[in-house]
Chimera marker file (.cmm) of the C-alpha trace (Angstrom):
<marker_set name="trace">
<marker id="1" x="0.000" y="0.000" z="0.000" r="1" g="1" b="0" radius="0.5"/>
<marker id="2" x="1.754" y="3.127" z="-1.206" r="1" g="1" b="0" radius="0.5"/>
<marker id="3" x="-0.247" y="6.241" z="-0.552" r="1" g="1" b="0" radius="0.5"/>
<marker id="4" x="0.670" y="9.854" z="-0.931" r="1" g="1" b="0" radius="0.5"/>
<marker id="5" x="3.079" y="11.080" z="1.711" r="1" g="1" b="0" radius="0.5"/>
<marker id="6" x="1.499" y="13.260" z="4.372" r="1" g="1" b="0" radius="0.5"/>
<marker id="7" x="1.893" y="17.016" z="4.091" r="1" g="1" b="0" radius="0.5"/>
<marker id="8" x="3.535" y="19.124" z="6.746" r="1" g="1" b="0" radius="0.5"/>
<marker id="9" x="3.466" y="22.840" z="7.396" r="1" g="1" b="0" radius="0.5"/>
<marker id="10" x="6.465" y="24.692" z="6.008" r="1" g="1" b="0" radius="0.5"/>
<marker id="11" x="6.250" y="26.940" z="9.062" r="1" g="1" b="0" radius="0.5"/>
<marker id="12" x="6.619" y="23.840" z="11.271" r="1" g="1" b="0" radius="0.5"/>
<marker id="13" x="9.674" y="22.745" z="9.258" r="1" g="1" b="0" radius="0.5"/>
<marker id="14" x="11.307" y="26.171" z="9.668" r="1" g="1" b="0" radius="0.5"/>
<marker id="15" x="10.676" y="26.225" z="13.422" r="1" g="1" b="0" radius="0.5"/>
<marker id="16" x="11.879" y="22.635" z="13.872" r="1" g="1" b="0" radius="0.5"/>
<marker id="17" x="14.939" y="23.409" z="11.740" r="1" g="1" b="0" radius="0.5"/>
<marker id="18" x="15.854" y="26.210" z="14.147" r="1" g="1" b="0" radius="0.5"/>
<marker id="19" x="15.432" y="23.969" z="17.209" r="1" g="1" b="0" radius="0.5"/>
<marker id="20" x="17.358" y="21.151" z="15.516" r="1" g="1" b="0" radius="0.5"/>
<marker id="21" x="20.337" y="23.392" z="14.678" r="1" g="1" b="0" radius="0.5"/>
<marker id="22" x="20.317" y="24.903" z="18.196" r="1" g="1" b="0" radius="0.5"/>
<marker id="23" x="20.341" y="21.406" z="19.702" r="1" g="1" b="0" radius="0.5"/>
<marker id="24" x="23.262" y="20.294" z="17.533" r="1" g="1" b="0" radius="0.5"/>
<marker id="25" x="25.198" y="23.467" z="18.371" r="1" g="1" b="0" radius="0.5"/>
<marker id="26" x="24.485" y="23.112" z="22.099" r="1" g="1" b="0" radius="0.5"/>
<marker id="27" x="25.623" y="19.479" z="22.141" r="1" g="1" b="0" radius="0.5"/>
<marker id="28" x="28.734" y="20.225" z="20.035" r="1" g="1" b="0" radius="0.5"/>
<marker id="29" x="27.648" y="17.733" z="17.387" r="1" g="1" b="0" radius="0.5"/>
<marker id="30" x="30.670" y="16.843" z="15.242" r="1" g="1" b="0" radius="0.5"/>
<marker id="31" x="29.687" y="17.547" z="11.644" r="1" g="1" b="0" radius="0.5"/>
<marker id="32" x="32.005" y="15.379" z="9.503" r="1" g="1" b="0" radius="0.5"/>
<marker id="33" x="33.060" y="16.870" z="6.187" r="1" g="1" b="0" radius="0.5"/>
<marker id="34" x="33.994" y="13.638" z="4.432" r="1" g="1" b="0" radius="0.5"/>
<marker id="35" x="33.755" y="9.875" z="4.414" r="1" g="1" b="0" radius="0.5"/>
<marker id="36" x="36.637" y="8.823" z="6.660" r="1" g="1" b="0" radius="0.5"/>
<marker id="37" x="39.943" y="10.648" z="6.605" r="1" g="1" b="0" radius="0.5"/>
<marker id="38" x="40.519" y="10.359" z="2.860" r="1" g="1" b="0" radius="0.5"/>
<marker id="39" x="37.026" y="10.063" z="1.448" r="1" g="1" b="0" radius="0.5"/>
<marker id="40" x="35.381" y="12.671" z="-0.762" r="1" g="1" b="0" radius="0.5"/>
<marker id="41" x="34.068" y="15.836" z="0.874" r="1" g="1" b="0" radius="0.5"/>
<marker id="42" x="30.331" y="16.017" z="1.445" r="1" g="1" b="0" radius="0.5"/>
<marker id="43" x="28.521" y="18.723" z="-0.471" r="1" g="1" b="0" radius="0.5"/>
<marker id="44" x="25.496" y="18.322" z="1.810" r="1" g="1" b="0" radius="0.5"/>
<marker id="45" x="26.273" y="18.576" z="5.540" r="1" g="1" b="0" radius="0.5"/>
<marker id="46" x="25.555" y="15.684" z="7.872" r="1" g="1" b="0" radius="0.5"/>
<marker id="47" x="23.095" y="17.740" z="9.932" r="1" g="1" b="0" radius="0.5"/>
<marker id="48" x="20.987" y="18.245" z="6.800" r="1" g="1" b="0" radius="0.5"/>
<marker id="49" x="20.808" y="14.502" z="6.107" r="1" g="1" b="0" radius="0.5"/>
<marker id="50" x="19.860" y="13.914" z="9.744" r="1" g="1" b="0" radius="0.5"/>
<marker id="51" x="17.161" y="16.594" z="9.546" r="1" g="1" b="0" radius="0.5"/>
<marker id="52" x="15.748" y="14.971" z="6.393" r="1" g="1" b="0" radius="0.5"/>
<marker id="53" x="15.636" y="11.654" z="8.272" r="1" g="1" b="0" radius="0.5"/>
<marker id="54" x="13.768" y="13.334" z="11.157" r="1" g="1" b="0" radius="0.5"/>
<marker id="55" x="11.227" y="14.808" z="8.739" r="1" g="1" b="0" radius="0.5"/>
<marker id="56" x="10.710" y="11.481" z="6.987" r="1" g="1" b="0" radius="0.5"/>
<marker id="57" x="10.000" y="9.794" z="10.331" r="1" g="1" b="0" radius="0.5"/>
<marker id="58" x="7.594" y="12.583" z="11.303" r="1" g="1" b="0" radius="0.5"/>
<marker id="59" x="5.742" y="12.173" z="8.009" r="1" g="1" b="0" radius="0.5"/>
<marker id="60" x="5.960" y="8.361" z="8.127" r="1" g="1" b="0" radius="0.5"/>
<marker id="61" x="7.567" y="8.338" z="4.666" r="1" g="1" b="0" radius="0.5"/>
<marker id="62" x="9.111" y="4.949" z="4.019" r="1" g="1" b="0" radius="0.5"/>
<marker id="63" x="10.633" y="4.803" z="0.535" r="1" g="1" b="0" radius="0.5"/>
<marker id="64" x="13.628" y="6.714" z="-0.763" r="1" g="1" b="0" radius="0.5"/>
<marker id="65" x="11.582" y="8.010" z="-3.702" r="1" g="1" b="0" radius="0.5"/>
<marker id="66" x="8.931" y="9.422" z="-1.347" r="1" g="1" b="0" radius="0.5"/>
<marker id="67" x="11.615" y="10.900" z="0.922" r="1" g="1" b="0" radius="0.5"/>
<marker id="68" x="13.224" y="12.596" z="-2.079" r="1" g="1" b="0" radius="0.5"/>
<marker id="69" x="9.840" y="13.940" z="-3.227" r="1" g="1" b="0" radius="0.5"/>
<marker id="70" x="9.266" y="15.361" z="0.264" r="1" g="1" b="0" radius="0.5"/>
<marker id="71" x="12.761" y="16.900" z="0.227" r="1" g="1" b="0" radius="0.5"/>
<marker id="72" x="12.270" y="18.602" z="-3.137" r="1" g="1" b="0" radius="0.5"/>
<marker id="73" x="8.869" y="19.939" z="-2.035" r="1" g="1" b="0" radius="0.5"/>
<marker id="74" x="10.351" y="21.419" z="1.161" r="1" g="1" b="0" radius="0.5"/>
<marker id="75" x="13.900" y="22.184" z="-0.019" r="1" g="1" b="0" radius="0.5"/>
<marker id="76" x="13.761" y="25.930" z="0.720" r="1" g="1" b="0" radius="0.5"/>
<marker id="77" x="12.940" y="25.221" z="4.360" r="1" g="1" b="0" radius="0.5"/>
<marker id="78" x="15.345" y="22.271" z="4.749" r="1" g="1" b="0" radius="0.5"/>
<marker id="79" x="18.334" y="24.016" z="3.191" r="1" g="1" b="0" radius="0.5"/>
<marker id="80" x="17.587" y="27.540" z="4.376" r="1" g="1" b="0" radius="0.5"/>
<marker id="81" x="20.700" y="29.672" z="4.353" r="1" g="1" b="0" radius="0.5"/>
<marker id="82" x="22.964" y="27.105" z="2.663" r="1" g="1" b="0" radius="0.5"/>
<marker id="83" x="22.547" y="28.149" z="-0.970" r="1" g="1" b="0" radius="0.5"/>
<marker id="84" x="22.629" y="24.487" z="-2.043" r="1" g="1" b="0" radius="0.5"/>
<marker id="85" x="20.633" y="22.992" z="-4.906" r="1" g="1" b="0" radius="0.5"/>
<marker id="86" x="18.303" y="20.092" z="-4.023" r="1" g="1" b="0" radius="0.5"/>
<marker id="87" x="20.117" y="16.827" z="-3.383" r="1" g="1" b="0" radius="0.5"/>
<marker id="88" x="19.663" y="14.091" z="-5.976" r="1" g="1" b="0" radius="0.5"/>
<marker id="89" x="17.644" y="11.016" z="-5.090" r="1" g="1" b="0" radius="0.5"/>
<marker id="90" x="20.710" y="8.786" z="-5.463" r="1" g="1" b="0" radius="0.5"/>
<marker id="91" x="22.930" y="10.958" z="-3.239" r="1" g="1" b="0" radius="0.5"/>
<marker id="92" x="20.198" y="11.151" z="-0.620" r="1" g="1" b="0" radius="0.5"/>
<marker id="93" x="19.675" y="7.385" z="-0.680" r="1" g="1" b="0" radius="0.5"/>
<marker id="94" x="23.422" y="6.736" z="-0.362" r="1" g="1" b="0" radius="0.5"/>
<marker id="95" x="23.787" y="9.171" z="2.539" r="1" g="1" b="0" radius="0.5"/>
<marker id="96" x="20.739" y="7.823" z="4.377" r="1" g="1" b="0" radius="0.5"/>
<marker id="97" x="21.966" y="4.249" z="3.931" r="1" g="1" b="0" radius="0.5"/>
<marker id="98" x="25.365" y="5.269" z="5.301" r="1" g="1" b="0" radius="0.5"/>
<marker id="99" x="23.670" y="6.322" z="8.529" r="1" g="1" b="0" radius="0.5"/>
<marker id="100" x="21.708" y="3.106" z="9.019" r="1" g="1" b="0" radius="0.5"/>
<marker id="101" x="22.791" y="1.090" z="12.042" r="1" g="1" b="0" radius="0.5"/>
<marker id="102" x="24.221" y="-2.274" z="11.137" r="1" g="1" b="0" radius="0.5"/>
<marker id="103" x="22.946" y="-5.337" z="13.060" r="1" g="1" b="0" radius="0.5"/>
<marker id="104" x="26.536" y="-6.596" z="13.315" r="1" g="1" b="0" radius="0.5"/>
<marker id="105" x="27.541" y="-3.385" z="15.087" r="1" g="1" b="0" radius="0.5"/>
<marker id="106" x="24.723" y="-3.476" z="17.616" r="1" g="1" b="0" radius="0.5"/>
<marker id="107" x="25.693" y="-3.591" z="21.240" r="1" g="1" b="0" radius="0.5"/>
<marker id="108" x="24.004" y="-5.130" z="24.217" r="1" g="1" b="0" radius="0.5"/>
<marker id="109" x="22.744" y="-1.771" z="25.471" r="1" g="1" b="0" radius="0.5"/>
<marker id="110" x="19.023" y="-1.841" z="26.103" r="1" g="1" b="0" radius="0.5"/>
<marker id="111" x="17.307" y="1.507" z="26.413" r="1" g="1" b="0" radius="0.5"/>
<marker id="112" x="14.541" y="0.026" z="28.547" r="1" g="1" b="0" radius="0.5"/>
<marker id="113" x="17.056" y="-0.073" z="31.412" r="1" g="1" b="0" radius="0.5"/>
<marker id="114" x="17.611" y="3.681" z="31.288" r="1" g="1" b="0" radius="0.5"/>
<marker id="115" x="15.589" y="5.679" z="33.787" r="1" g="1" b="0" radius="0.5"/>
<link id1="1" id2="2" r="1" g="1" b="0" radius="0.2"/>
<link id1="2" id2="3" r="1" g="1" b="0" radius="0.2"/>
<link id1="3" id2="4" r="1" g="1" b="0" radius="0.2"/>
<link id1="4" id2="5" r="1" g="1" b="0" radius="0.2"/>
<link id1="5" id2="6" r="1" g="1" b="0" radius="0.2"/>
<link id1="6" id2="7" r="1" g="1" b="0" radius="0.2"/>
<link id1="7" id2="8" r="1" g="1" b="0" radius="0.2"/>
<link id1="8" id2="9" r="1" g="1" b="0" radius="0.2"/>
<link id1="9" id2="10" r="1" g="1" b="0" radius="0.2"/>
<link id1="10" id2="11" r="1" g="1" b="0" radius="0.2"/>
<link id1="11" id2="12" r="1" g="1" b="0" radius="0.2"/>
<link id1="12" id2="13" r="1" g="1" b="0" radius="0.2"/>
<link id1="13" id2="14" r="1" g="1" b="0" radius="0.2"/>
<link id1="14" id2="15" r="1" g="1" b="0" radius="0.2"/>
<link id1="15" id2="16" r="1" g="1" b="0" radius="0.2"/>
<link id1="16" id2="17" r="1" g="1" b="0" radius="0.2"/>
<link id1="17" id2="18" r="1" g="1" b="0" radius="0.2"/>
<link id1="18" id2="19" r="1" g="1" b="0" radius="0.2"/>
<link id1="19" id2="20" r="1" g="1" b="0" radius="0.2"/>
<link id1="20" id2="21" r="1" g="1" b="0" radius="0.2"/>
<link id1="21" id2="22" r="1" g="1" b="0" radius="0.2"/>
<link id1="22" id2="23" r="1" g="1" b="0" radius="0.2"/>
<link id1="23" id2="24" r="1" g="1" b="0" radius="0.2"/>
<link id1="24" id2="25" r="1" g="1" b="0" radius="0.2"/>
<link id1="25" id2="26" r="1" g="1" b="0" radius="0.2"/>
<link id1="26" id2="27" r="1" g="1" b="0" radius="0.2"/>
<link id1="27" id2="28" r="1" g="1" b="0" radius="0.2"/>
<link id1="28" id2="29" r="1" g="1" b="0" radius="0.2"/>
<link id1="29" id2="30" r="1" g="1" b="0" radius="0.2"/>
<link id1="30" id2="31" r="1" g="1" b="0" radius="0.2"/>
<link id1="31" id2="32" r="1" g="1" b="0" radius="0.2"/>
<link id1="32" id2="33" r="1" g="1" b="0" radius="0.2"/>
<link id1="33" id2="34" r="1" g="1" b="0" radius="0.2"/>
<link id1="34" id2="35" r="1" g="1" b="0" radius="0.2"/>
<link id1="35" id2="36" r="1" g="1" b="0" radius="0.2"/>
<link id1="36" id2="37" r="1" g="1" b="0" radius="0.2"/>
<link id1="37" id2="38" r="1" g="1" b="0" radius="0.2"/>
<link id1="38" id2="39" r="1" g="1" b="0" radius="0.2"/>
<link id1="39" id2="40" r="1" g="1" b="0" radius="0.2"/>
<link id1="40" id2="41" r="1" g="1" b="0" radius="0.2"/>
<link id1="41" id2="42" r="1" g="1" b="0" radius="0.2"/>
<link id1="42" id2="43" r="1" g="1" b="0" radius="0.2"/>
<link id1="43" id2="44" r="1" g="1" b="0" radius="0.2"/>
<link id1="44" id2="45" r="1" g="1" b="0" radius="0.2"/>
<link id1="45" id2="46" r="1" g="1" b="0" radius="0.2"/>
<link id1="46" id2="47" r="1" g="1" b="0" radius="0.2"/>
<link id1="47" id2="48" r="1" g="1" b="0" radius="0.2"/>
<link id1="48" id2="49" r="1" g="1" b="0" radius="0.2"/>
<link id1="49" id2="50" r="1" g="1" b="0" radius="0.2"/>
<link id1="50" id2="51" r="1" g="1" b="0" radius="0.2"/>
<link id1="51" id2="52" r="1" g="1" b="0" radius="0.2"/>
<link id1="52" id2="53" r="1" g="1" b="0" radius="0.2"/>
<link id1="53" id2="54" r="1" g="1" b="0" radius="0.2"/>
<link id1="54" id2="55" r="1" g="1" b="0" radius="0.2"/>
<link id1="55" id2="56" r="1" g="1" b="0" radius="0.2"/>
<link id1="56" id2="57" r="1" g="1" b="0" radius="0.2"/>
<link id1="57" id2="58" r="1" g="1" b="0" radius="0.2"/>
<link id1="58" id2="59" r="1" g="1" b="0" radius="0.2"/>
<link id1="59" id2="60" r="1" g="1" b="0" radius="0.2"/>
<link id1="60" id2="61" r="1" g="1" b="0" radius="0.2"/>
<link id1="61" id2="62" r="1" g="1" b="0" radius="0.2"/>
<link id1="62" id2="63" r="1" g="1" b="0" radius="0.2"/>
<link id1="63" id2="64" r="1" g="1" b="0" radius="0.2"/>
<link id1="64" id2="65" r="1" g="1" b="0" radius="0.2"/>
<link id1="65" id2="66" r="1" g="1" b="0" radius="0.2"/>
<link id1="66" id2="67" r="1" g="1" b="0" radius="0.2"/>
<link id1="67" id2="68" r="1" g="1" b="0" radius="0.2"/>
<link id1="68" id2="69" r="1" g="1" b="0" radius="0.2"/>
<link id1="69" id2="70" r="1" g="1" b="0" radius="0.2"/>
<link id1="70" id2="71" r="1" g="1" b="0" radius="0.2"/>
<link id1="71" id2="72" r="1" g="1" b="0" radius="0.2"/>
<link id1="72" id2="73" r="1" g="1" b="0" radius="0.2"/>
<link id1="73" id2="74" r="1" g="1" b="0" radius="0.2"/>
<link id1="74" id2="75" r="1" g="1" b="0" radius="0.2"/>
<link id1="75" id2="76" r="1" g="1" b="0" radius="0.2"/>
<link id1="76" id2="77" r="1" g="1" b="0" radius="0.2"/>
<link id1="77" id2="78" r="1" g="1" b="0" radius="0.2"/>
<link id1="78" id2="79" r="1" g="1" b="0" radius="0.2"/>
<link id1="79" id2="80" r="1" g="1" b="0" radius="0.2"/>
<link id1="80" id2="81" r="1" g="1" b="0" radius="0.2"/>
<link id1="81" id2="82" r="1" g="1" b="0" radius="0.2"/>
<link id1="82" id2="83" r="1" g="1" b="0" radius="0.2"/>
<link id1="83" id2="84" r="1" g="1" b="0" radius="0.2"/>
<link id1="84" id2="85" r="1" g="1" b="0" radius="0.2"/>
<link id1="85" id2="86" r="1" g="1" b="0" radius="0.2"/>
<link id1="86" id2="87" r="1" g="1" b="0" radius="0.2"/>
<link id1="87" id2="88" r="1" g="1" b="0" radius="0.2"/>
<link id1="88" id2="89" r="1" g="1" b="0" radius="0.2"/>
<link id1="89" id2="90" r="1" g="1" b="0" radius="0.2"/>
<link id1="90" id2="91" r="1" g="1" b="0" radius="0.2"/>
<link id1="91" id2="92" r="1" g="1" b="0" radius="0.2"/>
<link id1="92" id2="93" r="1" g="1" b="0" radius="0.2"/>
<link id1="93" id2="94" r="1" g="1" b="0" radius="0.2"/>
<link id1="94" id2="95" r="1" g="1" b="0" radius="0.2"/>
<link id1="95" id2="96" r="1" g="1" b="0" radius="0.2"/>
<link id1="96" id2="97" r="1" g="1" b="0" radius="0.2"/>
<link id1="97" id2="98" r="1" g="1" b="0" radius="0.2"/>
<link id1="98" id2="99" r="1" g="1" b="0" radius="0.2"/>
<link id1="99" id2="100" r="1" g="1" b="0" radius="0.2"/>
<link id1="100" id2="101" r="1" g="1" b="0" radius="0.2"/>
<link id1="101" id2="102" r="1" g="1" b="0" radius="0.2"/>
<link id1="102" id2="103" r="1" g="1" b="0" radius="0.2"/>
<link id1="103" id2="104" r="1" g="1" b="0" radius="0.2"/>
<link id1="104" id2="105" r="1" g="1" b="0" radius="0.2"/>
<link id1="105" id2="106" r="1" g="1" b="0" radius="0.2"/>
<link id1="106" id2="107" r="1" g="1" b="0" radius="0.2"/>
<link id1="107" id2="108" r="1" g="1" b="0" radius="0.2"/>
<link id1="108" id2="109" r="1" g="1" b="0" radius="0.2"/>
<link id1="109" id2="110" r="1" g="1" b="0" radius="0.2"/>
<link id1="110" id2="111" r="1" g="1" b="0" radius="0.2"/>
<link id1="111" id2="112" r="1" g="1" b="0" radius="0.2"/>
<link id1="112" id2="113" r="1" g="1" b="0" radius="0.2"/>
<link id1="113" id2="114" r="1" g="1" b="0" radius="0.2"/>
<link id1="114" id2="115" r="1" g="1" b="0" radius="0.2"/>
</marker_set>
């Protein structure tokens, strides 16, 4: 069942974008510029890819094509102040896949034990 992705207020995206950037700044989030020490430099910053992932979860968008459609619809709000052109569907898919946790790397930490 593939329906149309839900819509979200562009005002909400702008406000959430501000909170998201403030949170990353406050926590001193390390924003890598490249893949490893010798990999190619990223044109699109890591925080932007993370923000796109947050939006896709909020909208319950599940496929890369739908995520890319959502990104192109909301690009002005997502990339505000960066001057970047919209990311291609392939680049977005590759970057989102890079951030997926691998089952082989999972640890025995269980969040249910955290109070």
